[in-house]
ROTOR-69901 format. One record per residue: x, z, y of N, C-alpha, C, O in turn. Coordinates in pm, whole numbers, padded with zeros to 5 digits, always signed. Each point is the difference from the previous one (the first is absolute). Last residue first. Example, Ala and Ser with C-alpha at 12.3 -4.5 7.8 and 13.67 -1.06 7.14 Angstrom:
<pts>
+01285+00708-00225+00082+00006+00119-00077+00073+00109+00051+00017+00111/-00022-00024-00683-00089+00000+00119+00090+00000+00120+00104+00066-00002/
</pts>
This chain:
<pts>
+15042+03039+08905+00071+00040+00085+00161+00024-00074+00094+00042+00068/-00628-00307-00086+00149+00001-00049+00076+00091+00115-00009-00024+00121/-00538+00025-00256+00077-00040+00093+00150+00024-00051+00020+00100-00069/-00508-00043-00114+00099-00081-00049+00129-00043+00090+00062-00103-00024/-00468+00417+00071-00003-00129+00055+00105-00111-00028+00014-00105+00062/-00019+00574-00256-00136-00035+00041-00006-00144+00023-00050-00070-00088/+00460+00294+00093-00055-00040-00127-00150-00036-00005-00037-00072-00093/+00236+00170+00498+00069-00110-00053-00020-00007-00149+00029-00107-00054/-00209+00463+00284-00074-00085+00048+00069-00142-00067-00075-00090-00039/+00270+00476-00105-00127+00003-00046-00099-00137+00060-00082-00062-00068/+00546+00184+00205+00004-00046-00128-00152-00004-00054-00019-00084-00089/+00060+00275+00518+00025-00142+00006-00009-00037-00146-00097-00070-00029/+00042+00507+00075-00129-00070+00046+00062-00169+00027-00081-00093-00005/+00421+00398-00170-00121+00011-00087-00128-00088+00025-00066-00061-00083/+00425+00122+00412+00045-00075-00105-00106-00050-00122-00028-00113-00041/-00033+00472+00430-00019-00145+00037+00048-00109-00130-00068-00101-00017/+00038+00600+00095-00099-00049-00085+00022-00173-00007-00046-00078-00082/+00330+00358+00355+00000+00040-00127-00066-00074-00099+00052-00038-00105/-00129-00002+00563+00100-00093-00043+00062+00042-00142+00065-00083-00063/-00376+00327+00365-00037-00113-00076+00077-00069-00073-00044-00052-00102/+00225+00401+00325-00067+00067-00089-00094-00149-00090-00007-00017-00121/+00254-00066+00520+00075+00017-00122-00042+00040-00106+00048-00041-00106/-00269-00011+00492+00023-00118-00063+00101-00003-00120+00014-00084-00089/-00126+00469+00366-00139-00047-00062+00029-00145-00103-00054-00028-00107/+00418+00234+00376-00021+00047-00116-00128-00039-00064-00005-00012-00123/+00092-00216+00530+00129-00016-00109-00028+00081-00119+00007-00058-00108/-00306+00114+00502-00001-00130-00080+00086-00030-00124-00035-00049-00107/+00078+00461+00395-00105+00020-00099-00021-00163-00080-00012-00012-00121/+00375+00028+00417+00014+00106-00099-00124-00020-00095+00006-00041-00116/-00042-00190+00525+00102-00068-00096+00006+00069-00128-00026-00057-00106/-00228+00280+00450-00081-00127-00051+00113-00075-00108-00036-00030-00114/+00201+00398+00371-00096+00030-00102-00042-00112-00080+00016-00013-00121/+00274-00049+00480+00053+00015-00120-00102+00051-00122+00013-00025-00120/-00113-00334+00548-00021+00137-00022+00069+00021-00163-00023-00075-00095/-00065-00347+00354-00127+00052-00092+00016+00149-00012-00096+00070-00030/+00405-00324+00290-00125-00049+00064-00108+00054-00093-00117-00001+00038/+00599+00142-00109-00057+00028+00127-00128-00048+00051-00054+00054+00097/+00225-00123-00537-00033+00147+00021-00005+00029+00164-00052+00102+00042/+00140-00547-00178-00121+00015-00056-00029+00145+00018-00117+00029+00027/+00521-00189+00106-00101-00047+00110-00146+00039-00048-00093+00020+00077/+00471+00113-00341-00006+00078+00119-00095-00056+00087-00058+00074+00079/+00141-00332-00453-00052+00131-00044+00001+00088+00127-00103+00068+00005/+00283-00476+00046-00123-00033+00004-00081+00116-00065-00123+00001+00010/+00605+00021+00026-00068-00035+00133-00150-00012-00010-00067+00050+00091/+00310-00007-00477+00002+00126+00032-00049-00014+00154-00061+00096+00046/-00032-00343-00494+00054-00035+00111-00025+00124+00108-00112+00040+00033/+00151+00022-00608-00084-00032+00134+00090-00043+00132+00118+00032+00015/+00042+00120-00461-00046-00162+00006-00052-00023+00137+00018-00103+00065/+00133+00548-00176+00114-00113+00012-00056-00131+00025+00050-00083+00075/-00381+00380-00199+00049+00052+00142+00147-00093+00024+00016-00052+00111/-00200+00036-00567-00106-00060+00120+00040+00025+00145-00030-00083+00086/+00261+00293-00438+00033-00156-00003-00069-00053+00116+00047-00061+00096/-00147+00504-00171+00126-00017+00061+00036-00149+00020+00043-00049+00104/-00469+00189-00331+00003+00019+00158+00160-00039+00080+00015-00054+00110/-00291-00136-00553+00141+00071+00010+00004+00026+00135+00037-00094+00071/-00424-00144-00233+00014+00143-00049+00128+00068-00003+00016+00107-00059/-00081-00575+00203-00095+00103+00063+00001+00142-00054-00018+00095+00076/+00309-00515-00159+00036+00130+00028-00082+00100+00053+00038+00109+00044/-00088-00603-00165+00014+00093-00117+00036+00143+00016-00007+00083-00091/-00038-00396+00468-00124+00027-00044-00011+00099-00147-00085+00084-00029/+00423-00331+00344+00028+00140-00021-00113+00072-00066+00003+00121-00021/+00065-00604+00160+00076+00032-00140+00020+00153-00004+00082+00048-00079/-00324-00191+00497-00074-00046-00140+00069+00027-00132-00063+00039-00098/+00161+00253+00540-00004-00117-00033-00036-00042-00140+00021+00068-00101/-00166+00298+00490+00051-00016-00140+00015-00135-00033-00100-00072+00011/-00055+00292+00436+00103-00067-00035+00054-00036-00141+00107-00060-00011/-00499+00286+00245+00120+00082+00007+00119-00072-00040+00106+00063-00011/-00527-00294+00050+00015+00073+00094+00123+00084+00009+00059+00009+00108/-00150-00293-00467+00036-00067+00098-00002+00079+00112+00086-00036+00080/-00232+00222-00474+00137-00022-00016+00061-00101+00138+00119+00004+00031/-00606+00137-00065+00116+00131+00039+00141-00052-00024+00089+00043+00073/-00422-00396-00183+00005+00078+00159+00105+00068+00057+00079-00019+00092/-00155-00079-00583+00074-00072+00079+00016+00010+00140+00108-00004+00059/-00366+00282-00306+00122+00029-00043+00096-00103+00063+00111+00034+00040/-00579-00057-00021+00034+00118+00109+00177+00013-00026+00077+00036+00089/-00296-00352-00344+00004-00043+00146+00037+00104+00096+00048-00016+00113/-00089+00076-00581+00104-00102+00024+00000-00031+00155+00102-00033+00061/-00467+00279-00221+00120+00083-00012+00112-00086+00061+00057+00033+00104/-00455-00247-00194-00018+00092+00157+00147+00072+00007+00067+00006+00103/-00137-00261-00473+00015-00090+00094+00003+00087+00132+00067-00024+00101/-00193+00232-00492+00149-00023-00008+00047-00096+00104+00120-00002+00025/-00567+00109-00078+00064+00127+00041+00147-00027+00033+00065+00039+00097/-00338-00381-00271-00026+00018+00107+00066+00121+00068+00029-00004+00120/-00021-00072-00590+00084-00091+00086-00017-00014+00155+00091-00049+00068/-00371+00344-00322+00136+00043-00023+00097-00098+00068+00087+00039+00078/-00550-00153-00127+00038+00124+00111+00141+00050-00005+00055+00042+00101/-00300-00547-00209+00112+00132-00065+00010+00108+00082+00078-00009+00094/-00276-00413+00070-00124+00087-00082+00084+00128-00077-00051+00109-00028/+00163-00403+00522+00062+00039-00138-00101+00089-00076-00044+00105+00047/-00042-00278+00382-00015-00099-00074+00094+00041-00145+00011-00078-00095/+00050+00316+00502-00164+00020-00027-00033-00112-00095-00122-00003-00015/+00542+00045+00164-00016+00106-00104-00148+00006-00025-00055+00053-00097/+00377-00449+00274-00108+00081+00041-00056+00092-00111-00048-00047-00104/+00525-00204+00238-00078+00052-00087-00119+00085+00058+00014+00103+00066/+00349-00280+00197-00105-00068-00019-00074+00011-00100-00094-00080-00003/+00441+00352+00128-00095-00003+00131-00101-00102-00043-00113+00010+00048/+00490+00049-00335-00118+00106-00004-00092+00015+00112-00095+00078-00001/+00462-00403+00017-00066-00046-00127-00108+00114-00014-00113-00040-00031/+00404+00088+00368-00078-00100+00045-00105-00052-00125-00109-00056+00012/+00441+00409-00034-00112+00043+00075-00087-00119+00019-00121+00019+00009/+00507-00100-00237-00088+00081-00091-00117+00031+00083-00112-00011-00050/+00445-00158+00283-00068-00114-00083-00097+00063-00077-00114-00045-00005/+00413+00356+00233-00105-00093+00109-00083-00127-00095-00113-00036+00029/+00459+00308-00259-00140+00054+00014-00103-00042+00107-00121+00019+00001/+00482-00324-00300-00017+00093+00125-00106+00088+00013-00109-00046-00035/+00186-00306-00322+00144+00098+00011-00025+00086+00122+00071+00101+00003/-00368-00385-00362-00043+00081+00117+00101+00085+00058-00016+00122+00004/+00086-00346-00407-00089-00080+00040-00049+00033+00124-00064-00091+00054/+00383+00332-00272+00073-00139-00002-00122-00085+00068+00033-00098+00067/-00113+00557-00137+00093-00031+00122+00043-00125-00003+00047-00046+00104/-00505+00264-00319+00125-00079-00024+00102-00029+00111-00034-00083+00084/-00423+00286-00014+00087+00067-00117+00121-00031-00040+00083+00085-00034/-00428-00345+00271+00060+00082+00096+00140+00109-00080+00115+00025+00037/-00378-00359-00265+00145-00069+00056+00048+00117+00129+00110+00005+00056/-00505+00115-00334+00126+00001-00086+00106-00082+00081+00118+00018-00030/-00543+00019+00232+00072+00136-00021+00123+00000-00077+00094+00076+00024/-00356-00454+00000+00048+00033+00123+00086+00124-00006+00118+00008+00035/-00392-00093-00391+00132-00105-00011+00081+00035+00111+00119+00029-00014/-00539+00186-00004+00114+00066-00104+00139-00093-00002+00115+00037-00021/-00488-00181+00270+00062+00101+00071+00098+00062-00087+00109+00040+00042/-00357-00373-00233+00085-00063+00079+00073+00130+00099+00116-00013+00039/-00465+00114-00348+00119-00044-00088+00108-00062+00099+00118+00009-00032/-00521+00107+00217+00063+00127-00054+00135-00027-00076+00102+00069+00003/-00395-00443+00154+00050+00099+00129+00088+00107-00044+00105+00025+00060/-00341-00247-00416+00110-00080+00048+00054+00067+00126+00121+00026+00000/-00378+00279-00372-00034-00115+00092+00124-00058+00082+00088+00077+00038/-00022+00200-00485-00073+00012+00085-00013-00118+00101+00070-00100-00020/+00229+00135-00398-00097+00086-00014-00116+00036+00104-00092+00072-00040/+00402-00521+00036+00036+00130-00031-00121+00088+00007-00093-00039+00072/+00162-00450-00041-00021+00055-00117+00025+00129-00032+00011+00043-00115/+00036-00296+00530-00106-00066-00057-00055+00073-00132-00120+00003-00030/+00541+00105+00296-00123+00009+00090-00102-00037-00058-00097+00053+00053/+00494-00075-00304-00035+00131+00022-00157+00010+00094-00097+00071-00024/+00278-00472-00100-00055+00046-00099-00016+00163+00024-00085+00065-00060/+00283-00350+00399-00130-00037-00026-00067+00080-00141-00121+00023+00001/+00585+00016+00079-00058+00072+00093-00165-00032+00019-00075+00090+00037/+00374-00291-00360+00011+00135-00010-00086+00066+00092-00072+00091-00041/+00146-00537+00095-00091+00001-00119-00009+00176-00054-00094+00044-00065/+00377-00204+00395-00112-00015+00065-00103+00037-00092-00103+00060+00034/+00536-00092-00201-00025+00120+00102-00131-00003+00049-00059+00108+00003/+00195-00474-00272-00040+00130-00083-00008+00110+00122-00095+00078-00005/+00239-00510+00151-00138+00019-00009-00026+00111-00068-00101+00057+00040/+00540-00254+00075-00047+00102+00036-00135+00047+00004-00033+00100+00064/+00236-00507-00222+00076+00132-00074-00012+00125+00061+00053+00100-00049/-00227-00509+00231-00090+00031-00140+00088+00115-00055-00054+00085-00072/+00222-00319+00466-00069+00125+00034-00071+00068-00128-00029+00119-00008/+00522-00380+00012-00138-00041+00016-00090+00113-00003+00030+00098-00068/+00280-00063+00396-00077-00079-00109+00060+00001-00131+00119+00031-00008/-00018+00402+00320+00009-00126+00001-00082-00086-00090-00060+00055-00092/-00248+00230+00231+00142-00060+00022+00112+00076-00027+00001+00123+00010/-00476+00019+00004+00001-00112-00080+00107-00104+00017-00014-00118-00031/-00144+00687+00179+00098-00128+00003-00008-00134-00108+00048+00018-00112/-00400+00393+00335+00041-00048-00130+00108-00139+00041-00034-00109+00045/-00190+00548+00282+00038-00148-00039+00112-00031-00136+00115+00040-00021/-00492+00380+00179+00148-00040-00061-00002-00144-00007-00072-00061-00079/-00224+00248+00480-00010-00009-00147+00149-00036-00030+00085-00048+00076/-00246+00167+00394-00007+00110-00104-00011-00045-00165-00038+00077-00087/+00137-00413+00431+00106+00122+00039-00050+00110-00115+00081+00045-00082/-00371-00427+00146+00124-00049-00099+00083+00146-00006+00033+00051-00107/-00429-00138+00397-00034-00010-00134+00104+00032-00100-00023+00050-00111/+00102-00065+00576-00114+00105-00017-00022+00012-00157-00005+00107-00061/+00302-00434+00230+00055+00115-00022-00102+00109-00037+00025+00089-00082/-00122-00519+00266-00008+00004-00166+00078+00145-00062-00011+00042-00115/-00046-00115+00602-00110+00016-00064-00005-00008-00143-00085+00059-00067/+00502-00249+00293-00093+00117+00055-00150-00048-00047-00044-00114-00006/+00412-00045-00342-00008+00015+00141-00076+00080+00058-00044+00092-00070/+00354-00030-00377-00152-00013+00049+00007-00046+00143+00084+00056+00071/+00332-00178-00353-00027+00122+00066-00141-00059+00046-00021-00113+00043/+00368-00084-00425-00067-00012+00113-00097+00116+00046-00060+00061-00088/+00385-00248-00304+00018+00089+00058-00058-00017+00142+00081-00028+00088/-00297-00204-00521+00109+00012+00063+00032+00103+00087-00098+00075+00010/-00255-00124-00325+00073-00089-00029+00137-00048+00088+00080-00087-00034/-00472+00521-00088+00088-00076+00117+00114-00097-00068+00097+00046-00060/-00617+00216-00043+00101-00079-00070+00115-00077+00093-00016-00117+00035/-00380+00544+00001+00063-00103+00070+00136-00049-00089+00099+00070-00020/-00603+00187-00038+00125-00016-00064+00081-00118+00059-00028-00116-00031/-00429+00460+00159+00092-00119+00025+00110+00023-00050+00063+00102+00025/-00575+00096-00104+00122+00026-00014+00094-00133+00019-00015-00098-00073/-00504+00176+00286+00078-00055-00113+00162+00045+00004+00058-00003+00108/-00481+00082+00215+00092+00081-00090+00057-00046-00147+00004+00063-00106/-00243-00294+00495-00072+00038-00123+00050+00090-00106-00038+00013-00116/+00249-00173+00538-00133+00047+00043-00114+00045-00130-00102+00068+00007/+00561-00255-00057+00016+00136+00042-00144+00047+00052-00028+00120-00001/+00054-00559-00146+00030+00085-00141-00004+00157+00087-00073+00090-00041/+00012-00422+00320-00121+00015-00057+00024+00091-00125-00085+00072-00051/+00481-00230+00301-00108+00123+00091-00148+00034-00091-00054+00111+00002/+00379-00421-00191+00051+00121+00010-00090+00104+00073-00033+00115-00033/-00091-00581+00044-00005+00069-00125+00032+00141-00014-00079+00082-00045/+00178-00325+00424-00171+00028+00008+00005+00078-00166-00037+00115-00020/+00435-00299+00120+00006+00143+00057-00140+00036+00017-00030+00117+00028/+00109-00521-00231+00060+00103-00076-00007+00125+00065-00007+00104-00066/-00117-00508+00282-00082+00066-00108+00074+00106-00081-00072+00088-00047/+00300-00256+00401-00098+00084+00094-00095+00029-00155-00042+00113-00021/+00565-00216+00007-00128-00057-00038-00111+00103+00044+00002+00119-00032/+00502-00075+00055-00048-00099+00088-00169-00055+00009-00057-00069+00085/+00355+00349-00400-00038+00099+00151-00061-00109+00105-00057+00032+00104/+00174-00209-00535-00137+00072+00002-00051+00083+00131-00110+00027+00048/+00542-00273-00134-00095-00073+00025-00150+00052+00019-00089-00044+00073/+00486+00270-00188+00012-00020+00165-00123-00082+00011-00071+00019+00099/-00009+00292-00504+00111-00095+00018-00011-00035+00165-00089+00048+00069/-00173+00205-00527+00023+00017+00129+00148-00083+00025+00094-00006-00079/-00572+00066-00211+00126-00048-00013+00054-00026+00137-00051-00073+00085/-00301+00433-00285+00072-00073+00120+00074-00084-00043+00081+00060-00070/-00487+00184-00205+00152-00020-00010+00035-00097+00123-00054-00110+00003/-00366+00467-00082+00043-00103+00070+00156-00031-00046+00084+00087+00025/-00511+00210-00254+00129-00019+00037+00040-00133+00067-00036-00102-00059/-00412+00212-00113+00054+00163+00012+00118-00016+00051+00031+00102+00061/-00472-00457-00006+00151+00026-00057+00019+00164+00014-00065+00081+00067/-00317-00328+00095-00018+00043-00117+00119+00042-00068-00004+00057-00109/+00005-00189+00578-00119+00116-00051-00013+00038-00124-00035+00115-00027/+00286-00518+00120+00079+00111+00052-00096+00161-00018+00039+00104-00052/-00246-00521-00045+00115+00030-00100+00096+00091+00036+00069+00055-00085/-00403-00211+00390-00057+00053-00114+00087+00060-00110-00021+00106-00058/+00165-00345+00441-00005+00127+00044-00096+00072-00103-00011+00122+00007/+00166-00563-00076+00099+00091+00046-00052+00135+00007+00053+00091-00064/-00374-00414+00039+00035+00026-00124+00136+00095+00005+00008+00094-00080/-00189-00266+00476-00125+00097-00062+00089+00035-00173-00002+00111-00052/+00209-00413+00348+00031+00122+00045-00079+00108-00046+00029+00119+00008/-00081-00576-00197+00131+00044-00016+00033+00151+00069+00072+00081-00059/-00526-00318-00162+00056+00026+00128+00134+00060-00001+00005+00111-00052/-00196-00405-00360-00029+00126+00053+00092-00020+00140+00092-00079+00020/-00135-00263-00366-00077-00015+00084+00003+00147+00102-00055-00008+00110/+00216+00091-00590-00030-00162+00072-00094+00017+00111-00100+00071-00009/+00390+00372-00106-00123-00072-00056+00003-00129+00049+00051-00016+00111/+00405+00267-00109-00113-00021+00071-00117-00059-00069+00028-00098-00070/+00439+00177-00072-00104+00115-00049-00136-00022+00092-00100+00068-00022/+00517-00337+00068-00065-00022-00120-00113+00094-00057-00070-00018-00100/+00358-00005+00513-00118-00049+00012-00081-00006-00118-00123-00007+00003/+00327+00417+00124-00058-00133+00026+00115-00090-00001+00116+00027+00030/-00187+00414-00288+00074-00074+00068-00080-00124+00016-00062-00065-00084/+00022+00558-00213-00090-00095+00068+00105-00080+00121+00053+00083+00074/-00044+00233-00584+00045-00015+00128-00081-00109+00081-00080-00069-00064/+00154+00474-00371-00097-00121+00020+00030-00030+00169-00003+00093+00081/+00342+00100-00499-00077+00047+00128-00089-00119+00014+00019-00107-00058/+00284+00138-00324-00123+00072-00018-00064+00022+00137-00102+00069+00002/+00527-00273-00075+00032+00154-00017-00175+00064+00015-00030+00112+00039/+00106-00576-00002+00085+00007-00095+00005+00169-00029+00028+00043-00112/-00184-00183+00537-00114-00028-00116+00058+00036-00123-00067+00082-00062/+00369-00061+00415-00089+00122-00016-00130-00015-00133-00044+00079-00084/+00352-00440+00181+00086+00103-00051-00092+00133-00011+00003+00076-00098/-00159-00471+00335+00013-00011-00173+00066+00095-00064-00020+00014-00121/-00004+00030+00576-00120+00003-00046-00008-00046-00147-00078+00051-00081/+00451-00093+00331-00012+00137-00036-00150+00021-00023-00029+00116-00026/+00184-00570+00096+00086+00088-00127-00035+00126-00025+00002+00049-00113/-00207-00289+00469-00054-00048-00138+00074+00062-00109-00048+00034-00108/+00192+00037+00565-00122+00081-00031-00065-00041-00111-00085+00077-00044/+00472-00288+00152+00037+00127-00045-00127+00096-00013-00006+00098-00073/-00009-00550+00235+00038+00007-00155+00028+00133-00045-00011+00030-00119/-00147-00107+00587-00099-00040-00125+00058+00048-00136-00052+00078-00080/+00242-00031+00548+00008+00086-00095-00095-00046-00123-00002+00067-00103/-00026-00277+00547+00115-00008-00041+00054+00065-00118+00103-00050-00044/-00538+00093+00237+00009-00108-00102+00155-00021-00022+00032-00047-00109/-00193+00537+00160-00003-00115+00081+00026-00121-00049+00061+00008-00107/-00294+00490-00085+00140-00100+00018-00048-00117+00096-00115-00037+00025/-00108+00497-00345+00016-00066+00129+00132-00081+00033+00112+00045-00023/-00462+00154-00386+00126-00041+00022+00022-00068+00128-00038-00117+00010/-00252+00493-00297-00039-00124+00093+00128-00022+00048+00063+00095+00047/-00213+00243-00496+00082-00047+00112-00053-00135+00071-00066-00084-00061/-00195+00337-00301+00102+00082+00047+00084-00030+00120+00025+00088+00082/-00561-00231-00148+00136-00031-00062+00104+00093+00055-00008+00046+00114/-00582-00128-00154+00114+00042+00072+00117+00007-00082-00010+00032-00118/-00349-00402+00051-00012+00126+00000+00134+00084+00062+00098-00069+00029/-00350-00380+00153+00100+00043-00083+00005+00139-00032-00018+00076+00095/-00429-00324+00104+00140+00047+00022+00085+00048-00116-00048+00062-00094/-00415-00352+00217+00041+00077-00099+00171+00023+00039+00081-00093-00009/-00553-00047+00318+00135-00013-00057+00046+00105-00080-00024+00119+00023/-00406-00132+00235+00004-00063-00141+00145-00027-00065+00014-00029-00119/-00067+00223+00575-00047+00080-00096-00018-00042-00137+00011+00080-00094/+00077-00388+00443+00119+00101+00000-00025+00115-00104+00094+00038-00070/-00414-00385+00160+00108-00054-00071+00118+00107+00000+00086-00002-00089/-00469+00130+00328-00039-00031-00152+00098-00043-00076+00013+00043-00115/+00065-00044+00601-00019+00153-00085-00019+00002-00149+00067+00064-00080/-00084-00483+00347+00122+00063-00035+00021+00135-00048+00090+00037-00076/-00523-00326-00069+00047+00042+00118+00165+00033-00039+00048+00010-00112/-00287-00351-00184+00029+00110+00014+00064+00043+00150+00092-00061+00054/-00445-00367-00242+00158+00051+00044+00001+00143+00032-00087+00045+00073/-00261-00297-00428+00022+00054+00142+00131+00035+00039+00070+00066-00077/-00268-00420-00279+00054+00117-00016+00050+00046+00144+00089-00060+00060/
</pts>
């Protein structure tokens, strides 16, 4: 029997079908990774995790790359140890390159290192502490369900989820944090035009609030000019008027106020469509 060339061997391989979740972890967190996989499988998700899901004799890097490309969500088991893992960082980079949604499951109060923050800052961090971590797995399951079982494609569903974190003050307590999340949402990849329009409106609203000094906890007063005026940082408002001009500030405020009258119903419609919790 003639030997196959490398290209023929590559073409003859039968790769696994696409799966919902790729689990990224370091060796020190193996037990947690096994537990989260078992939990997600019990919830009906298909998962891929090395080494047990590698085909016998398969090339490790090639299999990892294939599994990420075939996935829809990466669950990052996030710890101080994983922050030191080059392999985990490569997996995260590949996931971003192939536009997978990233769900960070944080095992301890550790901040992202330089480079890691590019991928992790714009996502909502799901705390899996204090231990045991399995008591916190339901939060990850809820988010993954929104992304892979929503009415649209994974990128659109993830954008809806990210937008929901912007709207919740407890998840995203400052307008600066909200802007970081919104800036990372690529509206070109959102197939839902109404959702894309809502993201664009939220971006403009957040930037205006930051510019004129409206604090995050004053957001409910957007349609009450008197309450809003007392909540505004007066020095920052004066700076905005001086640099942008009073007519720009007034015109933007009135236009956003008009849009804001429709805001609750628009948000409720999006929340109902994507199963978001508010």
